[in-house]
N, CA, C and O atoms as a Maestro MAE file, in Angstrom:
{
 s_m_m2io_version
 :::
 2.0.0
}

f_m_ct {
 s_m_title
 :::
 protein
 m_atom[356] {
  # First column is atom index #
  i_m_mmod_type
  r_m_x_coord
  r_m_y_coord
  r_m_z_coord
  i_m_residue_number
  s_m_chain_name
  s_m_pdb_residue_name
  s_m_pdb_atom_name
  i_m_atomic_number
  :::
  1 25 17.747 99.758 135.233 1 A "MET " " N  " 7
  2 3 19.156 99.803 134.905 1 A "MET " " CA " 6
  3 2 19.785 101.049 135.530 1 A "MET " " C  " 6
  4 15 19.126 102.076 135.697 1 A "MET " " O  " 8
  5 25 21.046 100.941 135.864 2 A "ASN " " N  " 7
  6 3 21.760 102.058 136.433 2 A "ASN " " CA " 6
  7 2 21.950 103.152 135.373 2 A "ASN " " C  " 6
  8 15 22.132 102.851 134.193 2 A "ASN " " O  " 8
  9 25 21.908 104.410 135.796 3 A "LYS " " N  " 7
  10 3 22.038 105.521 134.838 3 A "LYS " " CA " 6
  11 2 23.400 105.540 134.178 3 A "LYS " " C  " 6
  12 15 23.509 105.859 132.994 3 A "LYS " " O  " 8
  13 25 24.454 105.199 134.931 4 A "LYS " " N  " 7
  14 3 25.805 105.201 134.370 4 A "LYS " " CA " 6
  15 2 25.935 104.139 133.276 4 A "LYS " " C  " 6
  16 15 26.508 104.397 132.217 4 A "LYS " " O  " 8
  17 25 25.417 102.983 133.530 5 A "ILE " " N  " 7
  18 3 25.505 101.902 132.544 5 A "ILE " " CA " 6
  19 2 24.701 102.253 131.300 5 A "ILE " " C  " 6
  20 15 25.152 102.018 130.179 5 A "ILE " " O  " 8
  21 25 23.521 102.810 131.491 6 A "LEU " " N  " 7
  22 3 22.688 103.218 130.362 6 A "LEU " " CA " 6
  23 2 23.373 104.302 129.534 6 A "LEU " " C  " 6
  24 15 23.329 104.271 128.304 6 A "LEU " " O  " 8
  25 25 24.000 105.249 130.206 7 A "PHE " " N  " 7
  26 3 24.712 106.320 129.492 7 A "PHE " " CA " 6
  27 2 25.880 105.759 128.695 7 A "PHE " " C  " 6
  28 15 26.078 106.134 127.540 7 A "PHE " " O  " 8
  29 25 26.658 104.864 129.301 8 A "LYS " " N  " 7
  30 3 27.805 104.270 128.591 8 A "LYS " " CA " 6
  31 2 27.347 103.435 127.406 8 A "LYS " " C  " 6
  32 15 27.975 103.463 126.347 8 A "LYS " " O  " 8
  33 25 26.265 102.697 127.572 9 A "LEU " " N  " 7
  34 3 25.738 101.919 126.452 9 A "LEU " " CA " 6
  35 2 25.234 102.829 125.335 9 A "LEU " " C  " 6
  36 15 25.402 102.510 124.158 9 A "LEU " " O  " 8
  37 25 24.628 103.938 125.683 10 A "SER " " N  " 7
  38 3 24.155 104.887 124.674 10 A "SER " " CA " 6
  39 2 25.323 105.479 123.899 10 A "SER " " C  " 6
  40 15 25.261 105.601 122.676 10 A "SER " " O  " 8
  41 25 26.390 105.848 124.610 11 A "VAL " " N  " 7
  42 3 27.573 106.413 123.950 11 A "VAL " " CA " 6
  43 2 28.191 105.372 123.013 11 A "VAL " " C  " 6
  44 15 28.544 105.689 121.877 11 A "VAL " " O  " 8
  45 25 28.321 104.138 123.487 12 A "LEU " " N  " 7
  46 3 28.882 103.085 122.640 12 A "LEU " " CA " 6
  47 2 28.014 102.809 121.423 12 A "LEU " " C  " 6
  48 15 28.539 102.564 120.337 12 A "LEU " " O  " 8
  49 25 26.696 102.845 121.584 13 A "PHE " " N  " 7
  50 3 25.801 102.643 120.448 13 A "PHE " " CA " 6
  51 2 25.967 103.748 119.411 13 A "PHE " " C  " 6
  52 15 26.056 103.468 118.215 13 A "PHE " " O  " 8
  53 25 26.011 105.002 119.862 14 A "VAL " " N  " 7
  54 3 26.164 106.135 118.942 14 A "VAL " " CA " 6
  55 2 27.500 106.059 118.222 14 A "VAL " " C  " 6
  56 15 27.566 106.273 117.011 14 A "VAL " " O  " 8
  57 25 28.571 105.754 118.959 15 A "LEU " " N  " 7
  58 3 29.892 105.647 118.329 15 A "LEU " " CA " 6
  59 2 29.925 104.499 117.325 15 A "LEU " " C  " 6
  60 15 30.498 104.639 116.244 15 A "LEU " " O  " 8
  61 25 29.321 103.376 117.669 16 A "GLY " " N  " 7
  62 3 29.263 102.258 116.736 16 A "GLY " " CA " 6
  63 2 28.463 102.590 115.491 16 A "GLY " " C  " 6
  64 15 28.841 102.206 114.385 16 A "GLY " " O  " 8
  65 25 27.372 103.295 115.665 17 A "PHE " " N  " 7
  66 3 26.537 103.683 114.529 17 A "PHE " " CA " 6
  67 2 27.294 104.618 113.582 17 A "PHE " " C  " 6
  68 15 27.288 104.421 112.367 17 A "PHE " " O  " 8
  69 25 27.943 105.635 114.150 18 A "PHE " " N  " 7
  70 3 28.708 106.551 113.309 18 A "PHE " " CA " 6
  71 2 29.918 105.863 112.690 18 A "PHE " " C  " 6
  72 15 30.293 106.168 111.558 18 A "PHE " " O  " 8
  73 25 30.523 104.948 113.417 19 A "GLY " " N  " 7
  74 3 31.623 104.170 112.840 19 A "GLY " " CA " 6
  75 2 31.168 103.355 111.648 19 A "GLY " " C  " 6
  76 15 31.863 103.283 110.635 19 A "GLY " " O  " 8
  77 25 30.003 102.742 111.768 20 A "PHE " " N  " 7
  78 3 29.443 101.979 110.657 20 A "PHE " " CA " 6
  79 2 29.181 102.874 109.451 20 A "PHE " " C  " 6
  80 15 29.474 102.489 108.319 20 A "PHE " " O  " 8
  81 25 28.636 104.056 109.682 21 A "ILE " " N  " 7
  82 3 28.360 104.988 108.585 21 A "ILE " " CA " 6
  83 2 29.646 105.415 107.900 21 A "ILE " " C  " 6
  84 15 29.712 105.454 106.672 21 A "ILE " " O  " 8
  85 25 30.675 105.737 108.686 22 A "VAL " " N  " 7
  86 3 31.943 106.179 108.100 22 A "VAL " " CA " 6
  87 2 32.592 105.056 107.298 22 A "VAL " " C  " 6
  88 15 33.059 105.279 106.181 22 A "VAL " " O  " 8
  89 25 32.621 103.864 107.855 23 A "ILE " " N  " 7
  90 3 33.257 102.752 107.146 23 A "ILE " " CA " 6
  91 2 32.485 102.399 105.880 23 A "ILE " " C  " 6
  92 15 33.096 102.166 104.838 23 A "ILE " " O  " 8
  93 25 31.166 102.354 105.947 24 A "SER " " N  " 7
  94 3 30.393 101.991 104.759 24 A "SER " " CA " 6
  95 2 30.481 103.065 103.676 24 A "SER " " C  " 6
  96 15 30.549 102.739 102.490 24 A "SER " " O  " 8
  97 25 30.482 104.333 104.063 25 A "SER " " N  " 7
  98 3 30.607 105.386 103.051 25 A "SER " " CA " 6
  99 2 31.999 105.398 102.438 25 A "SER " " C  " 6
  100 15 32.148 105.716 101.258 25 A "SER " " O  " 8
  101 25 33.017 105.060 103.214 26 A "THR " " N  " 7
  102 3 34.363 104.988 102.670 26 A "THR " " CA " 6
  103 2 34.476 103.846 101.673 26 A "THR " " C  " 6
  104 15 35.079 104.004 100.612 26 A "THR " " O  " 8
  105 25 33.907 102.709 102.003 27 A "LEU " " N  " 7
  106 3 33.973 101.568 101.090 27 A "LEU " " CA " 6
  107 2 33.167 101.814 99.821 27 A "LEU " " C  " 6
  108 15 33.559 101.354 98.749 27 A "LEU " " O  " 8
  109 25 32.061 102.522 99.917 28 A "LEU " " N  " 7
  110 3 31.244 102.779 98.735 28 A "LEU " " CA " 6
  111 2 31.872 103.812 97.806 28 A "LEU " " C  " 6
  112 15 31.660 103.766 96.594 28 A "LEU " " O  " 8
  113 25 32.641 104.741 98.365 29 A "SER " " N  " 7
  114 3 33.207 105.803 97.534 29 A "SER " " CA " 6
  115 2 34.629 105.503 97.082 29 A "SER " " C  " 6
  116 15 35.292 106.381 96.529 29 A "SER " " O  " 8
  117 25 35.112 104.287 97.302 30 A "TYR " " N  " 7
  118 3 36.485 103.939 96.952 30 A "TYR " " CA " 6
  119 2 36.621 103.865 95.437 30 A "TYR " " C  " 6
  120 15 35.884 103.145 94.765 30 A "TYR " " O  " 8
  121 25 37.572 104.619 94.918 31 A "SER " " N  " 7
  122 3 37.782 104.646 93.470 31 A "SER " " CA " 6
  123 2 39.207 104.194 93.166 31 A "SER " " C  " 6
  124 15 40.162 104.851 93.580 31 A "SER " " O  " 8
  125 25 39.361 103.093 92.455 32 A "THR " " N  " 7
  126 3 40.695 102.572 92.174 32 A "THR " " CA " 6
  127 2 41.412 103.402 91.121 32 A "THR " " C  " 6
  128 15 42.641 103.462 91.129 32 A "THR " " O  " 8
  129 25 40.687 104.040 90.220 33 A "ASP " " N  " 7
  130 3 41.336 104.832 89.181 33 A "ASP " " CA " 6
  131 2 42.058 106.030 89.781 33 A "ASP " " C  " 6
  132 15 43.234 106.252 89.491 33 A "ASP " " O  " 8
  133 25 41.375 106.797 90.605 34 A "LEU " " N  " 7
  134 3 41.985 107.958 91.230 34 A "LEU " " CA " 6
  135 2 43.096 107.546 92.187 34 A "LEU " " C  " 6
  136 15 44.133 108.206 92.253 34 A "LEU " " O  " 8
  137 25 42.892 106.473 92.918 35 A "THR " " N  " 7
  138 3 43.904 105.998 93.848 35 A "THR " " CA " 6
  139 2 45.168 105.578 93.121 35 A "THR " " C  " 6
  140 15 46.269 105.874 93.585 35 A "THR " " O  " 8
  141 25 45.039 104.908 92.011 36 A "SER " " N  " 7
  142 3 46.230 104.471 91.284 36 A "SER " " CA " 6
  143 2 46.961 105.661 90.661 36 A "SER " " C  " 6
  144 15 48.188 105.638 90.564 36 A "SER " " O  " 8
  145 25 46.244 106.686 90.242 37 A "ILE " " N  " 7
  146 3 46.893 107.882 89.691 37 A "ILE " " CA " 6
  147 2 47.688 108.605 90.766 37 A "ILE " " C  " 6
  148 15 48.823 109.020 90.530 37 A "ILE " " O  " 8
  149 25 47.096 108.756 91.943 38 A "ILE " " N  " 7
  150 3 47.775 109.458 93.029 38 A "ILE " " CA " 6
  151 2 48.971 108.657 93.527 38 A "ILE " " C  " 6
  152 15 50.043 109.227 93.734 38 A "ILE " " O  " 8
  153 25 48.816 107.361 93.720 39 A "SER " " N  " 7
  154 3 49.935 106.557 94.213 39 A "SER " " CA " 6
  155 2 51.074 106.498 93.206 39 A "SER " " C  " 6
  156 15 52.241 106.478 93.597 39 A "SER " " O  " 8
  157 25 50.757 106.471 91.926 40 A "THR " " N  " 7
  158 3 51.802 106.500 90.903 40 A "THR " " CA " 6
  159 2 52.548 107.815 90.939 40 A "THR " " C  " 6
  160 15 53.769 107.826 90.782 40 A "THR " " O  " 8
  161 25 51.862 108.916 91.138 41 A "TYR " " N  " 7
  162 3 52.531 110.226 91.250 41 A "TYR " " CA " 6
  163 2 53.463 110.255 92.442 41 A "TYR " " C  " 6
  164 15 54.594 110.729 92.336 41 A "TYR " " O  " 8
  165 25 53.001 109.754 93.575 42 A "TYR " " N  " 7
  166 3 53.835 109.738 94.786 42 A "TYR " " CA " 6
  167 2 55.115 108.937 94.558 42 A "TYR " " C  " 6
  168 15 56.208 109.403 94.882 42 A "TYR " " O  " 8
  169 25 54.982 107.747 94.006 43 A "VAL " " N  " 7
  170 3 56.140 106.876 93.821 43 A "VAL " " CA " 6
  171 2 57.096 107.449 92.784 43 A "VAL " " C  " 6
  172 15 58.312 107.373 92.961 43 A "VAL " " O  " 8
  173 25 56.574 108.016 91.714 44 A "ASP " " N  " 7
  174 3 57.426 108.566 90.667 44 A "ASP " " CA " 6
  175 2 58.168 109.823 91.105 44 A "ASP " " C  " 6
  176 15 59.240 110.108 90.573 44 A "ASP " " O  " 8
  177 25 57.634 110.580 92.053 45 A "ASN " " N  " 7
  178 3 58.231 111.858 92.444 45 A "ASN " " CA " 6
  179 2 58.800 111.856 93.870 45 A "ASN " " C  " 6
  180 15 58.861 112.905 94.511 45 A "ASN " " O  " 8
  181 25 59.208 110.703 94.360 46 A "LEU " " N  " 7
  182 3 59.795 110.632 95.698 46 A "LEU " " CA " 6
  183 2 61.098 111.415 95.784 46 A "LEU " " C  " 6
  184 15 61.451 111.918 96.851 46 A "LEU " " O  " 8
  185 25 61.811 111.520 94.671 47 A "TYR " " N  " 7
  186 3 63.095 112.239 94.679 47 A "TYR " " CA " 6
  187 2 62.909 113.731 94.996 47 A "TYR " " C  " 6
  188 15 63.853 114.384 95.440 47 A "TYR " " O  " 8
  189 25 61.728 114.268 94.778 48 A "LEU " " N  " 7
  190 3 61.486 115.688 95.057 48 A "LEU " " CA " 6
  191 2 61.524 116.007 96.545 48 A "LEU " " C  " 6
  192 15 61.797 117.145 96.927 48 A "LEU " " O  " 8
  193 25 61.255 115.024 97.380 49 A "THR " " N  " 7
  194 3 61.175 115.270 98.816 49 A "THR " " CA " 6
  195 2 62.532 115.273 99.489 49 A "THR " " C  " 6
  196 15 62.721 115.981 100.478 49 A "THR " " O  " 8
  197 25 63.471 114.510 98.987 50 A "GLY " " N  " 7
  198 3 64.779 114.408 99.625 50 A "GLY " " CA " 6
  199 2 64.771 113.476 100.817 50 A "GLY " " C  " 6
  200 15 65.778 113.384 101.519 50 A "GLY " " O  " 8
  201 25 63.675 112.782 101.073 51 A "ALA " " N  " 7
  202 3 63.582 111.866 102.210 51 A "ALA " " CA " 6
  203 2 64.209 110.526 101.840 51 A "ALA " " C  " 6
  204 15 64.229 110.134 100.673 51 A "ALA " " O  " 8
  205 25 64.721 109.831 102.858 52 A "LEU " " N  " 7
  206 3 65.333 108.528 102.633 52 A "LEU " " CA " 6
  207 2 64.306 107.403 102.645 52 A "LEU " " C  " 6
  208 15 64.553 106.323 102.109 52 A "LEU " " O  " 8
  209 25 63.177 107.654 103.246 53 A "ASN " " N  " 7
  210 3 62.144 106.635 103.417 53 A "ASN " " CA " 6
  211 2 60.896 107.071 102.645 53 A "ASN " " C  " 6
  212 15 60.491 108.230 102.725 53 A "ASN " " O  " 8
  213 25 60.299 106.161 101.914 54 A "SER " " N  " 7
  214 3 59.126 106.527 101.108 54 A "SER " " CA " 6
  215 2 57.903 106.838 101.974 54 A "SER " " C  " 6
  216 15 57.088 107.687 101.613 54 A "SER " " O  " 8
  217 25 57.773 106.157 103.112 55 A "VAL " " N  " 7
  218 3 56.634 106.424 103.996 55 A "VAL " " CA " 6
  219 2 56.724 107.831 104.569 55 A "VAL " " C  " 6
  220 15 55.732 108.560 104.605 55 A "VAL " " O  " 8
  221 25 57.907 108.206 105.013 56 A "VAL " " N  " 7
  222 3 58.115 109.550 105.554 56 A "VAL " " CA " 6
  223 2 57.908 110.596 104.465 56 A "VAL " " C  " 6
  224 15 57.342 111.658 104.725 56 A "VAL " " O  " 8
  225 25 58.351 110.312 103.276 57 A "ALA " " N  " 7
  226 3 58.183 111.256 102.174 57 A "ALA " " CA " 6
  227 2 56.715 111.505 101.884 57 A "ALA " " C  " 6
  228 15 56.305 112.647 101.678 57 A "ALA " " O  " 8
  229 25 55.924 110.447 101.868 58 A "ILE " " N  " 7
  230 3 54.513 110.603 101.561 58 A "ILE " " CA " 6
  231 2 53.770 111.290 102.705 58 A "ILE " " C  " 6
  232 15 52.985 112.209 102.473 58 A "ILE " " O  " 8
  233 25 54.015 110.844 103.944 59 A "LEU " " N  " 7
  234 3 53.266 111.410 105.070 59 A "LEU " " CA " 6
  235 2 53.662 112.834 105.405 59 A "LEU " " C  " 6
  236 15 52.794 113.646 105.728 59 A "LEU " " O  " 8
  237 25 54.932 113.162 105.340 60 A "LEU " " N  " 7
  238 3 55.369 114.473 105.804 60 A "LEU " " CA " 6
  239 2 55.546 115.494 104.686 60 A "LEU " " C  " 6
  240 15 55.518 116.696 104.949 60 A "LEU " " O  " 8
  241 25 55.724 115.052 103.464 61 A "ASP " " N  " 7
  242 3 55.905 116.015 102.378 61 A "ASP " " CA " 6
  243 2 54.668 116.147 101.495 61 A "ASP " " C  " 6
  244 15 54.179 117.255 101.271 61 A "ASP " " O  " 8
  245 25 54.169 115.041 101.003 62 A "PHE " " N  " 7
  246 3 53.028 115.108 100.097 62 A "PHE " " CA " 6
  247 2 51.714 115.333 100.829 62 A "PHE " " C  " 6
  248 15 50.829 116.018 100.317 62 A "PHE " " O  " 8
  249 25 51.577 114.760 102.027 63 A "ARG " " N  " 7
  250 3 50.288 114.783 102.726 63 A "ARG " " CA " 6
  251 2 50.409 115.370 104.119 63 A "ARG " " C  " 6
  252 15 49.712 114.917 105.028 63 A "ARG " " O  " 8
  253 25 51.253 116.347 104.320 64 A "ALA " " N  " 7
  254 3 51.520 116.872 105.667 64 A "ALA " " CA " 6
  255 2 50.269 117.480 106.303 64 A "ALA " " C  " 6
  256 15 49.967 117.186 107.460 64 A "ALA " " O  " 8
  257 25 49.550 118.307 105.580 65 A "TYR " " N  " 7
  258 3 48.353 118.933 106.156 65 A "TYR " " CA " 6
  259 2 47.259 117.906 106.418 65 A "TYR " " C  " 6
  260 15 46.539 118.003 107.412 65 A "TYR " " O  " 8
  261 25 47.133 116.940 105.546 66 A "ASP " " N  " 7
  262 3 46.141 115.892 105.729 66 A "ASP " " CA " 6
  263 2 46.452 115.065 106.973 66 A "ASP " " C  " 6
  264 15 45.557 114.751 107.758 66 A "ASP " " O  " 8
  265 25 47.737 114.710 107.150 67 A "THR " " N  " 7
  266 3 48.147 113.941 108.321 67 A "THR " " CA " 6
  267 2 47.927 114.738 109.596 67 A "THR " " C  " 6
  268 15 47.460 114.187 110.593 67 A "THR " " O  " 8
  269 25 48.251 116.013 109.582 68 A "LEU " " N  " 7
  270 3 48.040 116.861 110.750 68 A "LEU " " CA " 6
  271 2 46.546 116.951 111.082 68 A "LEU " " C  " 6
  272 15 46.167 116.909 112.252 68 A "LEU " " O  " 8
  273 25 45.723 117.072 110.083 69 A "GLY " " N  " 7
  274 3 44.282 117.117 110.305 69 A "GLY " " CA " 6
  275 2 43.741 115.825 110.872 69 A "GLY " " C  " 6
  276 15 42.874 115.850 111.746 69 A "GLY " " O  " 8
  277 25 44.241 114.677 110.388 70 A "GLU " " N  " 7
  278 3 43.806 113.392 110.910 70 A "GLU " " CA " 6
  279 2 44.203 113.233 112.376 70 A "GLU " " C  " 6
  280 15 43.419 112.734 113.183 70 A "GLU " " O  " 8
  281 25 45.417 113.655 112.718 71 A "ILE " " N  " 7
  282 3 45.873 113.563 114.100 71 A "ILE " " CA " 6
  283 2 45.009 114.450 114.996 71 A "ILE " " C  " 6
  284 15 44.663 114.057 116.111 71 A "ILE " " O  " 8
  285 25 44.665 115.631 114.519 72 A "LEU " " N  " 7
  286 3 43.831 116.543 115.301 72 A "LEU " " CA " 6
  287 2 42.440 115.954 115.525 72 A "LEU " " C  " 6
  288 15 41.902 116.039 116.629 72 A "LEU " " O  " 8
  289 25 41.863 115.367 114.498 73 A "VAL " " N  " 7
  290 3 40.527 114.763 114.634 73 A "VAL " " CA " 6
  291 2 40.561 113.598 115.611 73 A "VAL " " C  " 6
  292 15 39.664 113.465 116.444 73 A "VAL " " O  " 8
  293 25 41.576 112.760 115.523 74 A "ILE " " N  " 7
  294 3 41.688 111.623 116.437 74 A "ILE " " CA " 6
  295 2 41.869 112.107 117.875 74 A "ILE " " C  " 6
  296 15 41.260 111.556 118.791 74 A "ILE " " O  " 8
  297 25 42.693 113.124 118.081 75 A "PHE " " N  " 7
  298 3 42.923 113.655 119.428 75 A "PHE " " CA " 6
  299 2 41.635 114.228 120.019 75 A "PHE " " C  " 6
  300 15 41.309 113.958 121.175 75 A "PHE " " O  " 8
  301 25 40.907 115.010 119.237 76 A "VAL " " N  " 7
  302 3 39.662 115.600 119.730 76 A "VAL " " CA " 6
  303 2 38.627 114.516 120.031 76 A "VAL " " C  " 6
  304 15 37.900 114.612 121.019 76 A "VAL " " O  " 8
  305 25 38.558 113.497 119.194 77 A "THR " " N  " 7
  306 3 37.618 112.409 119.401 77 A "THR " " CA " 6
  307 2 37.931 111.637 120.677 77 A "THR " " C  " 6
  308 15 37.036 111.355 121.474 77 A "THR " " O  " 8
  309 25 39.192 111.299 120.866 78 A "ILE " " N  " 7
  310 3 39.580 110.567 122.078 78 A "ILE " " CA " 6
  311 2 39.335 111.416 123.315 78 A "ILE " " C  " 6
  312 15 38.877 110.900 124.335 78 A "ILE " " O  " 8
  313 25 39.630 112.700 123.242 79 A "SER " " N  " 7
  314 3 39.385 113.588 124.381 79 A "SER " " CA " 6
  315 2 37.893 113.654 124.707 79 A "SER " " C  " 6
  316 15 37.510 113.595 125.875 79 A "SER " " O  " 8
  317 25 37.065 113.776 123.695 80 A "GLY " " N  " 7
  318 3 35.618 113.848 123.916 80 A "GLY " " CA " 6
  319 2 35.056 112.563 124.492 80 A "GLY " " C  " 6
  320 15 34.220 112.600 125.395 80 A "GLY " " O  " 8
  321 25 35.501 111.438 123.983 81 A "ILE " " N  " 7
  322 3 35.015 110.149 124.485 81 A "ILE " " CA " 6
  323 2 35.443 109.954 125.929 81 A "ILE " " C  " 6
  324 15 34.646 109.515 126.758 81 A "ILE " " O  " 8
  325 25 36.693 110.275 126.237 82 A "SER " " N  " 7
  326 3 37.161 110.086 127.616 82 A "SER " " CA " 6
  327 2 36.434 111.022 128.576 82 A "SER " " C  " 6
  328 15 36.194 110.655 129.727 82 A "SER " " O  " 8
  329 25 36.082 112.213 128.129 83 A "MET " " N  " 7
  330 3 35.317 113.107 128.989 83 A "MET " " CA " 6
  331 2 33.898 112.585 129.195 83 A "MET " " C  " 6
  332 15 33.360 112.692 130.297 83 A "MET " " O  " 8
  333 25 33.286 112.025 128.158 84 A "LEU " " N  " 7
  334 3 31.930 111.496 128.297 84 A "LEU " " CA " 6
  335 2 31.879 110.260 129.181 84 A "LEU " " C  " 6
  336 15 31.004 110.148 130.039 84 A "LEU " " O  " 8
  337 25 32.805 109.332 128.982 85 A "ILE " " N  " 7
  338 3 32.789 108.103 129.751 85 A "ILE " " CA " 6
  339 2 33.234 108.343 131.196 85 A "ILE " " C  " 6
  340 15 32.701 107.724 132.117 85 A "ILE " " O  " 8
  341 25 34.192 109.226 131.397 86 A "GLY " " N  " 7
  342 3 34.691 109.468 132.732 86 A "GLY " " CA " 6
  343 2 33.908 110.481 133.519 86 A "GLY " " C  " 6
  344 15 34.330 110.855 134.614 86 A "GLY " " O  " 8
  345 25 32.787 110.941 133.012 87 A "ARG " " N  " 7
  346 3 31.972 111.963 133.663 87 A "ARG " " CA " 6
  347 2 31.308 111.418 134.921 87 A "ARG " " C  " 6
  348 15 30.794 110.300 134.927 87 A "ARG " " O  " 8
  349 25 31.322 112.199 135.963 88 A "LYS " " N  " 7
  350 3 30.686 111.799 137.230 88 A "LYS " " CA " 6
  351 2 29.291 112.397 137.278 88 A "LYS " " C  " 6
  352 15 29.108 113.587 137.022 88 A "LYS " " O  " 8
  353 25 28.315 111.573 137.605 89 A "THR " " N  " 7
  354 3 26.931 112.050 137.675 89 A "THR " " CA " 6
  355 2 26.466 112.166 139.105 89 A "THR " " C  " 6
  356 15 25.324 112.553 139.353 89 A "THR " " O  " 8
  :::
 }
 m_bond[355] {
  # First column is bond index #
  i_m_from
  i_m_to
  i_m_order
  :::
  1 1 2 1
  2 2 3 1
  3 3 4 2
  4 3 5 1
  5 5 6 1
  6 6 7 1
  7 7 8 2
  8 7 9 1
  9 9 10 1
  10 10 11 1
  11 11 12 2
  12 11 13 1
  13 13 14 1
  14 14 15 1
  15 15 16 2
  16 15 17 1
  17 17 18 1
  18 18 19 1
  19 19 20 2
  20 19 21 1
  21 21 22 1
  22 22 23 1
  23 23 24 2
  24 23 25 1
  25 25 26 1
  26 26 27 1
  27 27 28 2
  28 27 29 1
  29 29 30 1
  30 30 31 1
  31 31 32 2
  32 31 33 1
  33 33 34 1
  34 34 35 1
  35 35 36 2
  36 35 37 1
  37 37 38 1
  38 38 39 1
  39 39 40 2
  40 39 41 1
  41 41 42 1
  42 42 43 1
  43 43 44 2
  44 43 45 1
  45 45 46 1
  46 46 47 1
  47 47 48 2
  48 47 49 1
  49 49 50 1
  50 50 51 1
  51 51 52 2
  52 51 53 1
  53 53 54 1
  54 54 55 1
  55 55 56 2
  56 55 57 1
  57 57 58 1
  58 58 59 1
  59 59 60 2
  60 59 61 1
  61 61 62 1
  62 62 63 1
  63 63 64 2
  64 63 65 1
  65 65 66 1
  66 66 67 1
  67 67 68 2
  68 67 69 1
  69 69 70 1
  70 70 71 1
  71 71 72 2
  72 71 73 1
  73 73 74 1
  74 74 75 1
  75 75 76 2
  76 75 77 1
  77 77 78 1
  78 78 79 1
  79 79 80 2
  80 79 81 1
  81 81 82 1
  82 82 83 1
  83 83 84 2
  84 83 85 1
  85 85 86 1
  86 86 87 1
  87 87 88 2
  88 87 89 1
  89 89 90 1
  90 90 91 1
  91 91 92 2
  92 91 93 1
  93 93 94 1
  94 94 95 1
  95 95 96 2
  96 95 97 1
  97 97 98 1
  98 98 99 1
  99 99 100 2
  100 99 101 1
  101 101 102 1
  102 102 103 1
  103 103 104 2
  104 103 105 1
  105 105 106 1
  106 106 107 1
  107 107 108 2
  108 107 109 1
  109 109 110 1
  110 110 111 1
  111 111 112 2
  112 111 113 1
  113 113 114 1
  114 114 115 1
  115 115 116 2
  116 115 117 1
  117 117 118 1
  118 118 119 1
  119 119 120 2
  120 119 121 1
  121 121 122 1
  122 122 123 1
  123 123 124 2
  124 123 125 1
  125 125 126 1
  126 126 127 1
  127 127 128 2
  128 127 129 1
  129 129 130 1
  130 130 131 1
  131 131 132 2
  132 131 133 1
  133 133 134 1
  134 134 135 1
  135 135 136 2
  136 135 137 1
  137 137 138 1
  138 138 139 1
  139 139 140 2
  140 139 141 1
  141 141 142 1
  142 142 143 1
  143 143 144 2
  144 143 145 1
  145 145 146 1
  146 146 147 1
  147 147 148 2
  148 147 149 1
  149 149 150 1
  150 150 151 1
  151 151 152 2
  152 151 153 1
  153 153 154 1
  154 154 155 1
  155 155 156 2
  156 155 157 1
  157 157 158 1
  158 158 159 1
  159 159 160 2
  160 159 161 1
  161 161 162 1
  162 162 163 1
  163 163 164 2
  164 163 165 1
  165 165 166 1
  166 166 167 1
  167 167 168 2
  168 167 169 1
  169 169 170 1
  170 170 171 1
  171 171 172 2
  172 171 173 1
  173 173 174 1
  174 174 175 1
  175 175 176 2
  176 175 177 1
  177 177 178 1
  178 178 179 1
  179 179 180 2
  180 179 181 1
  181 181 182 1
  182 182 183 1
  183 183 184 2
  184 183 185 1
  185 185 186 1
  186 186 187 1
  187 187 188 2
  188 187 189 1
  189 189 190 1
  190 190 191 1
  191 191 192 2
  192 191 193 1
  193 193 194 1
  194 194 195 1
  195 195 196 2
  196 195 197 1
  197 197 198 1
  198 198 199 1
  199 199 200 2
  200 199 201 1
  201 201 202 1
  202 202 203 1
  203 203 204 2
  204 203 205 1
  205 205 206 1
  206 206 207 1
  207 207 208 2
  208 207 209 1
  209 209 210 1
  210 210 211 1
  211 211 212 2
  212 211 213 1
  213 213 214 1
  214 214 215 1
  215 215 216 2
  216 215 217 1
  217 217 218 1
  218 218 219 1
  219 219 220 2
  220 219 221 1
  221 221 222 1
  222 222 223 1
  223 223 224 2
  224 223 225 1
  225 225 226 1
  226 226 227 1
  227 227 228 2
  228 227 229 1
  229 229 230 1
  230 230 231 1
  231 231 232 2
  232 231 233 1
  233 233 234 1
  234 234 235 1
  235 235 236 2
  236 235 237 1
  237 237 238 1
  238 238 239 1
  239 239 240 2
  240 239 241 1
  241 241 242 1
  242 242 243 1
  243 243 244 2
  244 243 245 1
  245 245 246 1
  246 246 247 1
  247 247 248 2
  248 247 249 1
  249 249 250 1
  250 250 251 1
  251 251 252 2
  252 251 253 1
  253 253 254 1
  254 254 255 1
  255 255 256 2
  256 255 257 1
  257 257 258 1
  258 258 259 1
  259 259 260 2
  260 259 261 1
  261 261 262 1
  262 262 263 1
  263 263 264 2
  264 263 265 1
  265 265 266 1
  266 266 267 1
  267 267 268 2
  268 267 269 1
  269 269 270 1
  270 270 271 1
  271 271 272 2
  272 271 273 1
  273 273 274 1
  274 274 275 1
  275 275 276 2
  276 275 277 1
  277 277 278 1
  278 278 279 1
  279 279 280 2
  280 279 281 1
  281 281 282 1
  282 282 283 1
  283 283 284 2
  284 283 285 1
  285 285 286 1
  286 286 287 1
  287 287 288 2
  288 287 289 1
  289 289 290 1
  290 290 291 1
  291 291 292 2
  292 291 293 1
  293 293 294 1
  294 294 295 1
  295 295 296 2
  296 295 297 1
  297 297 298 1
  298 298 299 1
  299 299 300 2
  300 299 301 1
  301 301 302 1
  302 302 303 1
  303 303 304 2
  304 303 305 1
  305 305 306 1
  306 306 307 1
  307 307 308 2
  308 307 309 1
  309 309 310 1
  310 310 311 1
  311 311 312 2
  312 311 313 1
  313 313 314 1
  314 314 315 1
  315 315 316 2
  316 315 317 1
  317 317 318 1
  318 318 319 1
  319 319 320 2
  320 319 321 1
  321 321 322 1
  322 322 323 1
  323 323 324 2
  324 323 325 1
  325 325 326 1
  326 326 327 1
  327 327 328 2
  328 327 329 1
  329 329 330 1
  330 330 331 1
  331 331 332 2
  332 331 333 1
  333 333 334 1
  334 334 335 1
  335 335 336 2
  336 335 337 1
  337 337 338 1
  338 338 339 1
  339 339 340 2
  340 339 341 1
  341 341 342 1
  342 342 343 1
  343 343 344 2
  344 343 345 1
  345 345 346 1
  346 346 347 1
  347 347 348 2
  348 347 349 1
  349 349 350 1
  350 350 351 1
  351 351 352 2
  352 351 353 1
  353 353 354 1
  354 354 355 1
  355 355 356 2
  :::
 }
}
């Protein structure tokens, strides 16, 4: 097999494996009690944000640091994958 194809298949396998672990751990740790408490708080206190849209209020006021962290993780992940796949050997 060609080294490039083997490397790309290895990267895809590792990403798929870690994706499976993340998705399965998220599904196993899902708690409806805590989720309903948090969502009820968000909906009841939307007036505190002054936003016209509930989605914007939740993402930018209640969860701003969390959203920024998620965007940073996604950006770093995409950058790393593109560097690995586009690497010249």
